[in-house]
N, C-alpha and C positions, 0 to 999 in steps of 0.2 A: 666438550672443554680442551684446551691446552693443557700438553706437560712441561714441565719445564725443572731444571733443576739449579736453585737461587742460589747466588753465587755471595756467602759474609762479605761485609764489604770491613776490608782490611784495618783493624785499629791501627792506631799511632802508636808507637814505643814508648811515648809520655804520658798517655792516657791514666788517668788518675779515675778511680769509681767515684762519681758523680751523688750517689746515697750511700756512702760508709764513711759516717761520723769519725771513724779513727784518722782519717786524712785529715782532721780540722784541731789546734789547738782546744778550738773552745772558747773564741775571745766574744766576751757578752755583746749584742747589739743593743747600744741602750737609746731611749730615747733621745739625747740632748745632739745624737749625733743628726737628728735627722730638722735643728732649728737652731742650735748655738750658735751665732757670729763665728766664734772664737773658732769652734771647730770648722764653719768654712772656710773661713781665714789658713788653718791650716792647710787645708785639702790646694788651695788658691796654689801656697806658699812651695808644697813639696809635693803636687801631686798634678794637677793643671799645668804647673808650666813645664812639667818632664814627661806627660806623655806624647803618643801621636795623635793628633785630630784630624777629621774629616773638613775639610773645604769646601768640598763639589762636587760633581763626575768631572772626570775626562771628557767628555763628550759637550760638556760646554767650553770647552780650551782647546777646538777642532784646527784656528787659525792662527798666526803669530798674533799677537797684541789682543790675544782675548785673554780673559780676564774674569776671577771670582775674587769675592771679597768672603769672609768669613769672623764676624765678629763674634766674639768670646769674652765672657763678661764685660770688663772696660777695657779690651784690648780687639784690636781689628789687625786681617791681617790679607794680604793681596797677594794672589797666584795667577800668575801670567805666563802664556807661549811665548818662549821665546823665537827668533827668527832660524834657530839649530836645529828647532824642536822638543828641545827640551822648557823645564818648566821650574819657573824661578818663584819663591816666595818672598814676600818684604812686608815687613812692617808698615798700616798703613798709616804714617805717620811723616810731615815733610820736616825734613833738614833743618829746615832753618826755624818754625817756631812750632813743631809738632803739627801742625793742622793734618786733621781726615783727607785725602785726596779722593774715594768715589765709593759710591755705595754699591751694592749690587752684584751684578754681571753686567759686562759688555765687551765692547771691544776699541783700543785705541793705539796709536802707533805712540804719541807720548803722553804720561801721565800731567796732569796742571794742576799746582797747588790753587785753590780757585780766591787766599787771600792773600799773596803777594806775587803772585803770578810765576812761580818758580817751574820750571819743567824736569822733566823724570824721561831719560828713556825707556822702553821695554825692560834691560836691563840693571835699572835704578840708579844709574850715573845720571848728577844736573847736568842739562845740555844747556840750560839758561838761566840766570838770578839776573832782575833786575840790580843796577849797578854796581857791576863786577868786581870793579876796580877799587867801591867803597868800601871792599872787607879786608881789615888791615891783616886779618888771617891767609889772605891771597884768594883770590876768584874762585870761588867754589865750582862753576863749570869744567867738568871732565875731574875734579876731584876729590868732591864728598859724592858718596850716594847712598841710596837707604839701606838700612839693615836688613842685611837678609837672615833669611832662615832657613834651616834644611827642608826639605821640599822630597819627595817620593811618590808612587802611583804602587797601588794595589788596586783588581779585581775593579777595575774602571772608576776607583776614587783617586781623588788627588789629597796626601794629607801634608802636615806639617809637623811640625816638632819648633817648641822653644827654646831650648834646650840644647846649646852645641854639642854637649858630651851623650846625650841620652844613646840610648840601642839603636842601631838602624833600625828603619820601618821594618823588615824582613825577621829580627833580632824579638821587636817587640810584641808583632803577631804572631810567631810560633807558639805551634803549628799550624794555624788558621789555613796560610796559602796552602800547606799540602794537603791537607785536609780536605779542601774546597779544590783542587786543580782542575777536576772532569767537569767544571762548568766553566761555561763561556762568558764570563762576568761584566767583559766590556763591553757585549754586543746589548747587554739589557737595555732596555728604553726606560726611561724615568715620565710615566703616565699621570703621576699623582705628586702632587707637594704641595702639604703644609706644614704649616707652621706653627705651633696653637701653646699660647700663653695658660697655665694649670698653677694653682694654688697646692702645690704642695714638694716637699724637697725634689731636688734630681733623683735621689736614689731611689725612691718608689721606684722608678720604672723602671731600673736592672735588678731590682729586688724580682718585681713584677715579673719580668721575664726570664728571670731565674728558675722557676714553677711552675709548673702545670696544675699543683693542689688545687689553685681556684677556679681552675676552669669550669667544673658540673656544676659550681655555685654560680659564676658572673657571665661564665660562654656557654650555653645551654645548645646553640645551636654547634657546637663545634664536637661533641662526640659521635654523632653522626655520619662525619668523615675523617675526623684521625679520631684514632684509639686513645682515649685516655687512661684505659685500665692502666694501672700502675705499675703492674709489674711486664707489660708489653714494651715500656717504654725502656730507651739504655737512657743514661745519665752521665755525661762523659764531662772532664775538668781536667784543663792544664796547669802549670805551673806559674804560666804568667798571670793567671787570672781569668782566663775564657773556658767558655763552658758552654756545654750545650745538651739538649734532651733532643733524641732521637726516638719519632711517633710514627706509626705504620697511620697510612691515610688510607685506612678501610675503617668499616664502623665498629664500635668500642661493642664488645658483647655482651658489656653490663648496662646499656643505656639505649632503649627502644622507642621510636618515633611512634604513636598512635596509631592503629591501623588506617587505613585510608588517607595518608597523609606521604606526598611524595618523596620520595627517598632522594637523595644528593648522590648517593654510592649508583642508585641503578642509572643516574643520568650521565657520570662518568663510563660506569663498565659499556653501555652503550655509545658512547663515545667513541673504542675503542671495538667495536662491533660483538660484544659482549651480552649475551641475553640474561638479563639477573631472571627472567622465570626459570631458567634453566637450572638452578639451584634444588634442590631437594628439602631444604632449609635456610633460614634466616644465617646458620652458623657456616654452613656450607658454603651461601655466597661470599660472608666477610672473609673467610679465610681461604678459600681455593678462587675464590675470585679474586682474592690479591693478587694471589699466584698468576693465574689467566691474564690480570692484567700488565703485569709484569712480562707475561710471554708477548704478547699484545703487543704492546711497545716496541719491546726489542725489532718485531719482527715488521714492524706497517712505519715507521718512524720515518726513514728516510722518504718512500713515497707520500706521503702528507705532510713534508715539510717539516717536521719537527728534526732540526738538524742542528737544533742544542742537545738534541740526545744522544750523537755520536760516542760520546767519549764516558757519558754516565753509566753506574753499576743498575746493580739491579736495586738497589736499598733506594740510590737518588731518583731510579725512574717512577716510583711510590710512595716516598716517604715523608717525612717531614723535621728535619733537623733546623730544629729553633736553636740560634748562638749568640751568647753574648762574648763581643769584643770587650775587654777591660779599659776602661771601667763605664761609657755609659753608650757602646753603640751596642745594639741587636741587629741580627741578620737573621731572617726568617728562609732559608731554601726551599724551593718548593719546587717542583717538576719542569713546571711553564712562568715560575714568578719569583721574583726575590724582592723583598719586604724590608727594605729598613727606616728603622728607627734610633730614634737617640734622642735624650734626656741632655739639658745646657743648664746650669745654675743663673740663678737671675744676679743679675748685677750688685745688688742691694740686699736682699731679702731673701736669706738662705730657705723662709719657708716657702718661697714662688720660683717656678724653672719654666723651660721651653720644652713642646715637645714636638721631633722633628718626626714625620711620616712623609718616605718616601715607596711610594709604590713603581715595583717597576717589572719588566715583562719581555721575556725572550722573543725575539720577531719569530712567527709563524707565516710559510710561504700563504698566500693568499688573505691570511688575517687583517682585517683593518681596524677591528674594534678588538679589545683581550680585558675578560674579565681580572681588577686588578684586587680583588680577593678584602682588600678592605674599605673600598669606597664604589664597588659597582665595577660595572662597564666604561670604558673610555675607549675613547682614542689613539690607538698605536701610533705616538707622537710625541718626542721632547716636549716637557713642560718643564719651561725658561724660568718662570717665574714663581714664587710660592704665593700660597693661600694663607697669608696672617691674620690670624684669628684670637681671643680669645674664648677658652671654653665656656664661661661664664654658665656655669651647671647644666650643660650641654647649647645652650639656647646660639651660641657662638658658632657652633659646628650642626647647624640640626640637621643637616645632608648626610651626615655621617652616624644618625641614631639607630644604635641596632646594629651597627658593626663594633666587633671586637676593640677594637682602639677607642671609642665613646663609651662600651661598658668598663672597660678599665680606667678611663678619666673618670667617670661617674664614680667610684671608688677613692679616689686619692686624697678627698679633700678631711673625708670619715678616717683614713688612714694617719693623714697630717696627723690631725688633731688627737687622735688617740696615744700620740708620739709623747705629748706632755701628761698624758694622766700618770698620775702616783702609782696607780693600777699594775703599769705597763713597764717591768725594769728588766726582762729580756725574753727575746722569742724561743717558743717553746716547737721546735722545729721536730716534722716525722723526717725519714732518712731522704725521702722524693724532694726534700730543702734544702739540703747541704748547701746545695751551692749557695746558698744565700750567704751562711756563714760566710762559706771560703771566699765571695765577694770582699766583703767587711773586713777579714786577715787580709786579704792583699791590700788594700785600702790602705790597713793600718799598720802595714808593713812600709809603708809609703809615708805617710807619715812620721812614722818611727825612724825612717834612713833605714832601713833594713832594706831597702830597694834602689 
């Protein structure tokens, strides 16, 4: 066995205890938050139009003229790479009469309005308008410009905000970029891209990813390789509304697979040259094996081509920090994968939403196929178009059956229906679900003008 002193990962000074309810005001989580049209309108007016949204990946904007569009509620935004390498964001709305130009992603030298033929440069300025002399306001060419939004990048993601006076992206995300500075996120390759319509309010997803209390019930396949024992996890939250649960990627001591069932942890140990049969007990394999795994990865990463390990600390090499970025983005950071989850509201019905799943993998020398975690083995190449599906009781994504996200979506409609019941008045939460109420309190701060 290898011996190594484990370096404790540093805690950011802004970190709050995510299990301490004394950090909360105690705002009730009432059912109407999940179905009221009035509440949904307040979210649009006071929160969605003020936060930063993810439009896409920087990998999609490799060359000048490459663009992505992001449709959110009834708004649409184009992000396009400029000739100088910068990225600009514009509303996807012609200045003539509002027509949308584009959908999806592609590359252009100019944007063309399909209605009356106006053309715009990559910088958003009108370059051609039919009968330019016929405008009493003056020829719009060189004068009018698409309405621009603030745009920035972090983590290989392209972000924009509709609020000209919102804090910068760095301020909005703080301290997430510092906490995850050891991950070369720009190099991750998106190998899976789903957008799934589900019959639940968007907040179900953030609630769900803000706790692991449901895992033993909903995801029995997880405890054998990520420890779900409540007192071994670390729960953290930060003033901006972000938070995470950090769990060791080792078997739970409270959950055992039946005798004779192949253990996923054994496969991981063998992958790094560790014999799982060398330990005297299950407990020793789980605990000492976890330490030995850290040491083996630290020793062998370079010769095996795991170059993304270079700056990772011992915790990041073997653990699972599952992170919610307020209000609707969750990123699961694994040693070899990044999984991006996002929920977005339906434009007309607060009891419906869209669930995005992007599975990303760090390239490893010699690997042409990777394990996507949520959707099985996939070729290591960037997926350029989404799989757009209806969940439809699971029938719309049958290939994901048995996966964690599928199991979560199976619960969504029952949870949504329960929010209408007179029997539900407020959540009754254990300490490990403190972050759920914290999320709702930060949302209330936006809606009530405190942020």
